[in-house]
C-alpha positions in Angstrom: 121.9 104.1 94.1 119.5 104.9 91.3 118.4 108.2 92.7 121.9 109.6 92.9 122.2 111.6 89.7 124.0 114.7 88.5 121.8 117.7 89.2 120.4 119.6 86.1 122.1 122.8 85.2 120.7 125.8 87.0 120.7 129.3 85.5 120.1 132.7 87.1 116.4 133.2 87.6 115.0 136.3 85.9 112.9 138.7 87.9 109.2 138.0 87.3 107.3 141.1 86.9 104.0 139.2 87.3 104.8 138.4 91.0 102.6 140.4 93.3 100.0 141.3 90.6 96.4 140.6 91.2 95.1 138.3 88.5 91.7 139.1 87.1 89.0 136.4 87.2 89.4 135.9 83.4 93.0 135.0 84.0 92.2 132.6 86.9 93.0 129.3 85.2 93.9 126.7 87.7 97.3 125.1 87.5 97.3 121.3 87.8 99.4 119.6 90.5 100.7 116.0 90.3 101.8 114.6 93.6 104.8 112.2 93.1 105.3 109.7 95.9 106.9 106.3 96.3 109.0 104.1 98.7 112.6 105.0 99.4 114.8 104.2 96.5 111.9 103.6 94.0 113.1 106.3 91.7 111.1 109.4 92.5 114.1 111.7 92.1 115.1 109.9 88.9 111.6 110.8 87.5 112.0 114.4 88.7 115.5 114.7 87.2 114.2 113.1 83.9 111.5 115.9 83.8 113.9 118.7 84.8 116.4 117.7 82.1 113.9 116.8 79.5 113.3 118.7 76.2 109.5 118.7 76.5 108.8 122.4 75.9 106.7 122.7 79.1 106.9 125.2 81.9 106.9 122.8 84.9 107.5 123.8 88.5 108.9 121.1 90.8 108.5 121.4 94.6 110.6 119.1 96.7 108.7 118.6 100.0 110.9 118.6 103.1 113.8 116.6 101.9 115.5 118.1 98.9 118.8 116.5 99.4 117.9 113.5 97.3 118.0 115.4 94.0 121.2 117.4 94.3 119.9 120.8 93.0 119.1 122.1 96.5 122.6 123.6 96.9 121.5 126.3 94.5 118.2 127.1 95.9 117.9 126.5 99.7 117.2 129.9 101.3 115.0 129.7 104.4 112.3 132.3 104.7 111.4 134.1 107.9 111.5 131.6 110.8 112.5 128.9 108.3 108.9 128.9 106.9 109.6 128.2 103.2 112.2 128.6 100.6 111.6 131.9 98.8 114.1 131.6 96.0 113.1 129.7 92.9 115.8 128.3 90.6 114.9 128.3 86.9 116.6 125.5 84.9 117.9 125.7 81.4 114.9 123.9 79.9 112.4 126.4 81.5 111.5 124.3 84.5 111.3 126.0 87.9 112.5 124.2 91.1 112.2 124.9 94.8 112.5 123.2 98.2 109.7 123.5 100.8 110.4 122.9 104.4 107.1 123.7 106.1 104.3 125.7 104.4 103.3 124.0 101.2 100.3 126.3 100.8 102.5 129.4 101.0 104.9 127.9 98.4 102.0 127.1 96.0 100.5 130.6 96.5 103.9 132.1 95.5 104.2 129.7 92.5 100.7 130.5 91.1 101.5 134.2 91.1 103.7 133.3 88.2 101.2 130.9 86.7 101.0 132.6 83.4 104.5 131.0 83.0 103.5 127.6 84.2 101.9 124.6 82.6 102.0 122.3 85.6 103.3 121.7 89.1 105.0 118.5 90.4 105.2 117.9 94.1 107.7 115.3 95.2 107.1 113.9 98.7 109.5 112.1 100.9 109.9 108.3 100.6 107.9 107.7 103.8 105.1 110.2 103.1 101.4 109.2 103.1 100.0 111.2 100.1 96.5 111.5 101.6 97.0 114.8 103.6 98.7 116.4 100.6 95.8 115.3 98.4 93.2 116.8 100.8 95.1 120.2 100.9 95.4 120.4 97.1 91.9 119.1 96.3 89.6 121.0 98.6 91.6 123.7 100.4 89.6 126.9 100.2 92.6 129.1 99.8 93.9 127.2 96.8 90.7 126.0 95.2 90.7 128.6 92.4 94.5 128.7 92.0 95.6 125.1 91.8 93.9 121.8 91.3 94.9 118.3 92.2 95.6 116.6 88.9 96.7 113.1 90.0 98.7 111.1 92.5 101.7 109.3 90.9 103.4 106.5 92.8 106.8 105.2 91.7 107.4 101.6 92.8 110.6 99.5 92.6 109.8 96.4 90.6 112.8 94.6 92.0 112.0 95.1 95.7 108.2 95.9 95.8 107.1 92.4 96.8 109.4 92.4 99.8 108.1 95.9 100.8 104.5 94.7 100.5 105.2 91.6 102.6 107.2 93.4 105.2 104.3 93.7 107.7 101.5 92.0 105.8 100.5 89.9 108.9 100.3 92.8 111.3 97.7 95.5 111.7 100.2 98.1 110.5 100.7 98.1 106.8 103.9 99.5 105.3 103.9 102.8 103.4 104.2 100.9 100.1 100.5 99.8 100.5 99.3 103.3 101.2 101.2 104.8 98.3 99.8 102.2 95.9 96.2 102.5 97.3 96.1 106.3 96.9 97.6 106.4 93.4 95.9 107.3 90.2 99.0 106.4 88.2 101.7 103.9 89.2 105.1 103.8 87.6 106.5 100.3 87.9 110.2 101.3 87.7 113.3 99.1 87.2 111.4 96.4 85.2 114.7 95.6 83.4 115.8 94.0 86.7 113.1 91.3 86.7 111.7 88.8 84.1 108.6 89.4 82.0 106.7 86.8 84.0 107.7 88.5 87.3 106.7 91.8 85.9 103.2 90.5 84.9 102.7 88.9 88.3 103.7 92.1 90.0 101.3 94.2 88.0 98.5 91.8 88.8 99.3 92.2 92.6 99.4 96.0 92.2 95.9 95.9 90.6 94.6 93.6 93.4 95.4 96.5 95.8 94.3 99.3 93.5 92.5 98.3 90.3 91.7 101.9 89.4 95.3 103.0 88.9 96.9 103.2 85.5 100.1 101.0 85.7 103.1 102.1 83.5 106.2 100.0 83.2 109.5 101.9 83.0 113.3 101.8 83.1 114.9 104.7 84.9 111.5 106.4 85.0 111.6 107.3 81.3 107.8 107.7 80.7 105.6 109.6 78.4 104.8 112.8 80.3 101.2 112.7 79.2 100.7 109.8 81.7 101.5 112.1 84.6 100.4 115.5 83.4 96.9 116.7 82.8 95.3 113.4 84.0 92.3 115.2 85.4 91.7 112.4 87.9 89.7 114.7 90.2 87.9 116.8 87.6 84.2 116.4 87.8 83.9 117.3 84.1 86.3 114.5 83.1 83.9 111.7 83.9 84.3 109.3 80.9 87.5 107.6 82.2 85.9 107.2 85.6 82.9 105.5 84.1 85.1 103.1 82.1 87.1 102.3 85.2 84.0 101.5 87.2 82.6 99.4 84.3 85.9 97.4 84.1 85.8 96.8 87.9 82.2 95.9 88.3 82.9 92.2 89.1 85.5 92.9 91.8 84.6 91.1 95.0 86.3 90.2 98.3 84.5 86.8 98.6 87.4 84.9 97.1 90.1 86.6 99.3 91.6 84.8 102.3 93.2 87.8 104.0 92.0 91.2 105.2 94.7 93.2 103.4 94.4 96.4 101.3 92.1 95.6 98.4 89.8 97.0 95.8 86.1 96.2 95.9 83.2 97.2 93.6 79.5 97.2 94.6 76.4 98.3 92.7 72.8 99.2 93.2 70.3 99.4 90.3 67.8 101.6 92.1 68.1 105.4 92.4 69.4 106.5 95.8 68.7 109.4 98.1 71.5 111.9 98.2 71.1 112.8 101.9 71.1 109.1 102.9 74.3 108.5 100.8 76.1 111.4 102.6 75.1 110.0 106.0 76.2 106.5 105.0 79.6 107.7 103.7 80.2 109.8 106.8 79.6 106.6 108.9 82.2 104.6 107.0 84.7 107.3 106.2 84.6 109.3 109.5 83.4 106.8 112.1 85.3 103.8 110.6 82.2 101.6 110.9 83.2 98.0 111.8 86.8 99.0 111.6 86.8 99.3 107.8 89.6 101.7 106.7 88.6 103.3 103.4 91.5 104.9 101.6 89.9 105.8 98.3 86.4 105.8 96.9 85.1 106.5 93.4 81.6 106.2 92.1 78.9 107.0 89.5 75.6 107.7 91.3 72.0 107.7 90.1 70.3 110.2 92.4 66.6 110.2 93.1 64.6 112.9 91.2 67.7 114.0 89.2 68.5 113.6 85.6 72.1 114.3 86.3 74.8 111.6 86.6 76.6 112.4 89.9 80.2 111.3 90.6 81.6 110.6 94.1 85.3 110.8 94.9 86.8 110.4 98.4 90.3 110.5 99.8 90.3 109.3 103.4 87.7 111.4 105.3 87.3 114.0 102.6 84.6 113.3 99.9 82.8 115.2 97.2 79.6 114.4 95.3 78.9 116.6 92.3 76.7 116.4 89.2 78.8 115.7 86.1 76.4 115.5 83.1 72.9 114.5 82.1 72.1 110.8 81.8 71.3 109.8 78.3 68.0 108.1 77.6 69.5 104.7 76.6 71.8 104.5 79.6 71.3 102.1 82.5 71.2 104.3 85.5 73.0 102.1 87.9 75.0 103.1 91.0 78.6 101.8 90.9 81.0 102.4 93.8 84.6 101.2 94.0 86.3 101.2 97.4 90.0 100.8 98.1 90.8 100.0 101.7 91.7 97.7 104.5 89.3 95.1 106.1 86.6 95.9 103.6 83.3 94.1 104.5 81.5 93.5 101.3 78.2 92.6 102.8 78.1 95.5 105.1 78.9 97.9 102.2 76.3 96.3 99.9 73.7 96.5 102.7 74.6 100.1 103.4 74.2 101.2 99.8 70.8 99.4 99.6 69.6 101.3 102.6 70.2 104.6 100.7 67.2 103.9 98.6 64.4 106.4 99.1 
């Protein structure tokens, strides 16, 4: 099994005098969190071990959510808190990384970690192989308790290039899609692992299929998850001030349509509207399709650049499942074409209904 590796060397953790101190507002710099997900056996733990053993000079905390047995270091760190709530001992590894296992309260674990955030550059959260990353994303992105302490940086999905097509086809003809679809649909970065086990042609076809599901994700090919860490750290995928990459993604996907598709699978669709739109109407429309599942459309992700009526600010929209946020990002420049561009990733997307709904948001 690829994920069965020798655990990294653990050393005695030093007492942290900063734990328990109240940080001043000037010290309150949020720590980025990358959620690492992927189908069973894809190589998540290989990626985590690669980071924990790497000589990268970064102070990275790794949280193993629920099932730490895959990685092997849990023998040195499992220590249930009161009523088995969380693990309260952190193991510091020889390269400066910090590792822990969480059984129940992720929020509690993160609160403990960020108390030592003057020592941390980043936090990685590894989920179980069957986990849907959407609930974790909502906790990290907009949780009021954590908003000023940590920020969701990106969702990283590791896929097994050798077996992914089988996993995607497993229940394609049923109403229940396998976890592999969800994990790709929600990803900001996708690591296509084990590409050495397939041909170049197969690899190209697989990347094309991945992009048909989620064209907004950055796809990285790897062998044994040896990737440049800049691809999974400090991606700022949910940062409203980091709008340039979102704009380029939306521009690249402006021609995506569902009219040439013959199934109702998980797909990416882009729609646009050249006229300014009313912000209140947009909110009502989004809540109809995200919350009420209008016409049975199931929206997983949504990203957009919006031109709002009576505003000189470019607004960006991001949504993960039912949670969405619309915020001003920067001023429109005089030469820009103020067009609304929205990309949806979801199941049973109805292109005409979405186009019509966006048109109805005009003033």
